[in-house]
Every structure is written in structure tokens, then in C-alpha cells.
N, C-alpha and C positions, 0 to 999 in steps of 0.2 A: 281470169279471175282477178282482173285488176278492179280495184275500188279507189275512188278518189280519197286522199289523205284527210279530207275534212268530214267525210262520211262515216258514221258510227254504226257499228252493227246493231241490228234490231235486238232488243232485249224483251224476252218473255219471262218475267220474274214469277218465281214459284213462292209458295208459303210453307214453311216448315211443319205447320199445324193442320194442312189441308191436303186432300188428294192431289198428286202430282204427277207429272210424267217422269219418267227415267231417261236421264241424258247419257249417251253412250260416250266414254272418254277412251280413246285409243293412245297408248304412250309407246313410242316407237324406240327400240333399242338395237344395239349392234355391238359387236367385239370392241372393246375400248371405251365404252360409255363411262361416263362420269357417274357412279352409282347414285349420289345425292341428287343429281338432275332427275333420277327416277323417283327415288324413295320420297324426296321432299314434296313434289306435287301430288303424288299417290297417297300420301298421308294426309294432305289438306281435303282431297275429295272424299277419302274413307271417313275423314273426320266429320265432314258435313253428313254424310250417311249416318254416321253413328249418332250425332245430336239430333237429326230428324226423326230417327227411330225412336230415341228416348222420349222426345215430345209427343210422338203419336206412333205407336206401334202400327197402327193400321195403315200408314202412309207408306206408298211405295219409296224405296229409296231414290233420291234425286239422281244418284250416278251409277251407272254400271262401268267399271273400270276394268280395261283389259290391257296388258302388256303384250306387245307384238314385236316380232323379229323376223328374219328371213325364213326361219322355221321355228317350229315349237320346241320348247325345251330350254335347258340351261345356257346362258351367254355369259362369257366371262367379262366382267368390268375391267376397266383400266386399273382399279385396286387389287384385282385378283378374286374379289368376290364374284360368285355367280348369282345371276337373276334368271329366273325361270319365266320364259315366254309363254303366255298362254295358248298363241297361235300364231301360225304364219301370217304377215300382213296381207300376203296376196289372198288369203282366204277369207279376209273380211268383205262382208257382203252388206248392201243396205246402207242407210244414211248414218253418218257418224257425226255426233254433235260436236266434238272437240278432239282434234288430233294434235298430239303434242310430240315434238322431235326434240329428243334429250340430246346433251351435247357430251363432250369428250374428245378422244382421238378420232377426229371425223374425217380423215384424209381419204381412207378406202371406202368409207360408207358414201362420201360425196361424189366419189367417182363410179359408184355403182349405177350404171345405167338403168338396170332394171327397178331399182329402187326410185331413181329420179322420175321415171315414168309413171311409176305407181302413185308417187307423191302429186304429180302434176294431176293425174286422174282423180285421185281420192280427194285433193283440195276442193275440186268442184262439187263433190256431194258432201262437204263438210260444212256445218254452220260456222265453225271457227277453226283456225289454224294457228298453231303456236309453235315456238321453239324455246328451249332453255340454253343459256350459255352459247356454246360453239354450235348447237344445232342450227343456229341461224345460217352457218356456212353451207349446210346441206340444202335448206330452202334457197339459199343465194345460187347454189349450183343449178337447181331445178327451175331457176328464174321466177320463183314465187313471190321474190321481194322486189322486182324491179319497178321503180316508180313509186316505191313506199318509203316510209320512214322506218327505221329498225335500229336495234342495238344488239350487242353481244358482249362477251367477257372483255374488259377494258385491256387486257393483253393482246387481244386478237384485232382490236380496233384497226390500227395501221394496215395490217394485211387485208382486212375485210374490205377497206375503202379502196385500196388498190385493185383487188379482185373483182369488186362489185360496184362499179363507179355509177351504175343506173339506180343504187340504193342510196337515200338520204339518210346518213348514219347520225343517230344521236348518241354520242360517245358517253354522256355522263348520265345516263338514265338507267334506273333499276330496271323498268321495263316499257315498252311502247307499244301502244295500240292504234294500229292504222286500218280503220274499217274493221273487218273480220280477221286480221291478222295481226298475232301478238308474238313479241319477241322480248327475251329477258337478258339480263346481264348474267353475270358468272355464278354457277352453283347455287348458293342459297337464295338468289333472287328468284329461281323457279318457284320458291315458297311464296315470295311476295306476289308473282304473277298468278299463282293458282288460287290464292285468298282473293284476288281481284276478280278473278273469274267466278268464284264462289258467290263473292257480293253481287255480281252483276247478275246472277242466275236467282239467289234465294233470299238477298238483300243483306243490309249491314248487320243486322242482329245475328244472323247465323254465322256470317264470316267472323264477327267478333268472337263468337263463342268457340269457334274452331282455333282462332288465333290464340286464344287465351289457353285452350288445351295443349297448344303446341309450344306454348310460352314464347310467342314471338309477337312483334307488333303487327297489327292488322295493315297500318300504313307507317313505314319508317318515317320518324320524326324529320320535318325539314324538307320533304318532297323526295325527290328521286335521285340521289347523287352517289354513284359508286366511285367517285374520285377521293382520293385522301392525299394530302400533301405528305404524309408520312411513308405512304407507300412509294410515292414520287421520290421522296429523298433517298429510299433505299436503293433506287436505280441509278441516282446520281453518286452515291458515296463511292462507288467503285471507279469512278472516273477521275479525272484530274481535280475537279472541284472538291472532292472528298467530302469535308464535314460542313461545306458551305450550306447546304439546304437545311440541316438541323439547326445551324446557327441562326438562320432566318427564321426559323420556328420559335426560337428562344428569344428573339429580339424583335418581335413584331411591330413595336411602338418605335423602334430607330428609323433612321432614313434609310430606306431599301430601295432607292432609285437604282437604276442600272449603272450609273455612274458610281455610286457608292459601293455597290456589290463588286463593280469591276475593279475598283481600287482595292478593296479587301482581297481579291483574288489576284491582285498584281498582274492584271490584264488590261488591254484597252477596251473601252465599252463595246466595241464592234465585235471584237473577237471573242470577249466573254459571252455576248449574248449568242453568237454562234455556237460556242462549245457548251454553253449551258442548255440550248436547244437539241443538239445532237445527243447529248448523255441523258436528258431527261424528258425529251418528247414534248416538252412546253417552253414557252418563253419565260424569262425571268420574271416579267410584270404578271403574268397569269399565275406562275407558281405563288407568288407573294400575295396575291389577292386570294388564291385558294387557301394559301396557309392561314391569313387571316379570318376567311369564312370558317375554316375548321375551329379555329380557336374561339371565335365568337359563338358558334353552335355549342361548344362545351361550356362556356360561360353561361349561356342562355338555359342550358339544361340544368345546370346547378341552381340557377334562380337566386343568386345571392347579390347581384349587381344591378342597377339602373342600366337602361339601355345606352345612355351617353358614357357611362363608366365602362361598359362592354367595348363600345366604340373606341374609346380612348386607349385601353389597355391592348386592343388588338391592333392597334395603328391606323384604324380609319380617320379620315380628315374630320368626320363630324358623324352624328347620328344619322342624319340624312344620306350621308354616303354610303354607309352600313347598310341602310335600308334598300338603297337602289341596287347594291351589290346582291343582297337576298333575293330581291325580287327577280335579278337578272338570272341567277343560277338555281335558286329554290322554288322561284314562283310563290314565294310566301313571304311576308314582313316579318321582321324579328319578333314582333310582339306576339302574332299569330304562330310563329315558330315555338315561342316559349309556352303558351297556352296549349298546343297541340302536344308538346312533350309532356307537359304535366298531366293532360288528359289520358295518354297513351300509358303513363307510368302508374 
């Protein structure tokens, strides 16, 4: 089921107010599943059904949603909550529009040969294949991501890269579409992915109404970044550098070169760079750039400063430097970021 990265899945768009086909959505669960990985996407598709039914009671619901597992009945999630599977996955017959593999504690599910074989066979008769969070590990074990771009929860990125070197991992994406295979980042990113699928099927207006009902953004402002400099700071704070990452966040317009930071940490630049990378998973320069980008996004969301003022307060050399950084990481320029946030708000 290999599809070239540049190829997009064929889209047959439906209209919420006219007769439509019903697309079959199957969500795979297993013991240890993260419950939000299931409930989040499920509520998005159910919300689309509800909205379309309100617009025209004569219209067939756009989605038939089924939760499947190794056997029908209750399955205990990682939180202890039980979700009831409608049927055994092996009993699914016929074409599946979208097969979604949920995330969670995936080690046992990824080792299940019967499940892997079923996924490989079922993927061939599904229009779209998707995973939420660490569900990408199950697809990876089945070989369904080889030669593709994909993402998963940021905490699992290093392990994912080591285990599946044939996958082009996009570590900083909320979700990735490669042909007809979709993968998302952690937990609530499954909602972002499901909204994107609804928009692909039913159009922007329907997806926007579903997002409004769930009180979420249809598209997260600023593109698809799951990275946070504050999250990275929490991991470093337990190491020998302690409060340095938070100090960086509070002094973005200072000299934050490796030499200056190394001097503050009382280390040689070479040793400092090595220690910082080991404890944070990123280089000092990348961390500083991300911290400045995070701060700039917050300033732009408040909409109280000019672009040059934002650039200065965040330590960018110029407005153009900030612009290039936004394009590189978020694929949007600061002005469009500000407009998008205001429109979403």
C-alpha cells in the first residue's frame, strides 16, 4: 500500500444539505488505550453527523462510526475507564472508509501478529488509514509507514526514529498526511486530525461548525507545532543546568549565544552544548530559537505590538529574521499568523 509522499488522497466532497453517502469509520482499541485518543475523534465524527442531520433530516448521516477490538464488549483503557467495542475487528467485512488506530500503551498491541496481519490486509481495502498519538507504533510494526512521512507523540519521537528508520518522522507536527495515510501527535491532536478529515470530506463550513461545538480551533493558530520551549525546560530543570532554560525564556532579548550561556553555566562552550543536548534533546541554539518563537506567538496573539516591536522583545535580530523563523517552523509569516489567530478567536 505504498503511496508516494507527494501524492494526495482523492477527495470526494459531500454537501451537508444534499443526499450523501455514509462513510464507515472504524476506530481500533485495545487494553491500555488512551481514552481521549478514541473519544476525541469519535466526537468529531458524531458532531458532523449531528450537524448534517440538523441541516437536513432527510440526509443520510455522513459517518457510520464503529469501535472495534479483538473481541466485542468492554475494553479497559489506560485510565481504568472501559469503552465498549461494537465488534471484533476480525468480523469487519466490506470496504472501510477510514481506519483509525488509537494510541496508548501500545507494546502488547504492537507485538500482536494477528492484529498486524489484519491491519496489513484491511489497509488495502480502506480509503484512509490513520493513527492517533502512539498508535503510529502499531502502524510502524505492521510496516505500513515505511517510506512515508509520519509523526507521533513528541515523547515517543526518539524511540520511534530508532525503531523505524524507514519512516521520515516529522517531530514537530500536529498531524501529517502522506497520501492516504494520516498520523497525529499526542492525545488531543487526534481531534485536530479528525477535524481535518471532516473538512476533507464535507468542506470547511461543516468542519468549522463541529469545531465550534467542541469549543476547539478548526486549525491551531500558527500551523502545526507540538513543541513547547516550556515543556523542554521542564525536562532540563532536573539536570545539572537546572534553572537555565527558564532563565532563557525570561531573557530572550539578551545575548543567548552558546558562549554566553556556557559562561552563565560555568562550563566550557563545548561541554555546555553536550550537556544541554543530553538533558533537553535539542541544541542550545535550537532551544533559544524555539523559545523566541513561542514568545513571539504569544505577543502576536495579544495583538498589542507592531511586528518590529515583537521581534525586538523576543530577541530576533530584525523583523525579517523573525519572519524567516516563522516560515521555517510554522510555514506562515507573522502577519498571517496574527490574522489567523484573530479570525480563529
